[in-house]
C-alpha positions in Angstrom: 37.3 -33.8 -22.0 35.8 -30.2 -22.2 32.0 -29.6 -21.3 31.8 -26.6 -23.5 28.2 -26.0 -22.5 28.8 -25.9 -18.7 32.1 -24.2 -18.9 34.0 -26.8 -17.1 36.9 -29.2 -17.8 35.5 -32.7 -17.1 37.8 -35.6 -16.5 37.2 -39.2 -15.7 40.0 -41.4 -14.7 42.4 -39.2 -16.5 46.0 -39.2 -16.0 47.4 -36.0 -14.4 49.6 -35.2 -17.5 46.7 -35.2 -19.7 44.5 -33.1 -17.5 47.4 -30.7 -17.3 47.9 -30.9 -20.9 44.2 -29.3 -21.5 44.7 -26.9 -18.5 48.2 -25.8 -19.7 46.8 -25.1 -23.1 43.9 -23.0 -22.0 46.0 -21.0 -19.8 49.4 -20.8 -21.5 51.3 -22.6 -18.9 54.4 -24.8 -19.1 54.4 -27.9 -16.9 57.2 -29.9 -15.2 56.6 -33.1 -13.1 58.9 -34.4 -10.4 58.7 -37.9 -11.7 56.8 -40.4 -13.8 54.6 -41.3 -10.9 53.2 -37.9 -10.5 52.4 -37.8 -14.2 50.3 -41.0 -14.0 48.1 -40.3 -11.2 44.5 -40.5 -12.1 42.1 -37.6 -11.6 38.2 -37.6 -11.7 36.3 -34.3 -11.5 35.6 -31.2 -13.1 37.3 -27.8 -13.0 35.8 -24.3 -13.9 37.6 -23.4 -17.2 37.1 -19.7 -16.5 38.5 -19.7 -12.9 42.1 -18.4 -12.3 45.0 -20.8 -12.9 46.0 -20.5 -9.5 42.6 -21.5 -8.0 42.8 -24.6 -10.2 46.2 -25.6 -9.1 45.2 -25.2 -5.4 42.0 -27.5 -6.1 44.2 -30.2 -7.9 46.8 -30.0 -5.1 44.2 -30.3 -2.5 42.7 -33.4 -4.0 45.9 -35.2 -4.8 48.3 -34.1 -2.1 50.8 -33.0 -4.5 52.8 -29.7 -4.1 52.3 -27.4 -7.0 54.3 -24.3 -7.5 53.4 -21.6 -10.0 56.0 -19.1 -11.1 54.8 -16.8 -13.9 53.6 -19.2 -16.7 55.7 -22.1 -15.5 54.2 -24.8 -13.3 56.1 -27.6 -11.2 54.3 -30.5 -9.8 55.9 -33.0 -7.4 
């Protein structure tokens, strides 16, 4: 879900792949997942939609413990 009035992406028990669909659309990214388990991790929180993509990836990595690599517009999550 997107909270347009606060400038945030807000998620509640949202699969990581759904979260990344929103983020990748906003930033023009292509996302690849290491396996199906990674895709189905649940995420609750908010992300500044006007922040840099790299900062968002670091935040998601820190919260989930996943390895996220960004190379140009390609993101690999494992």
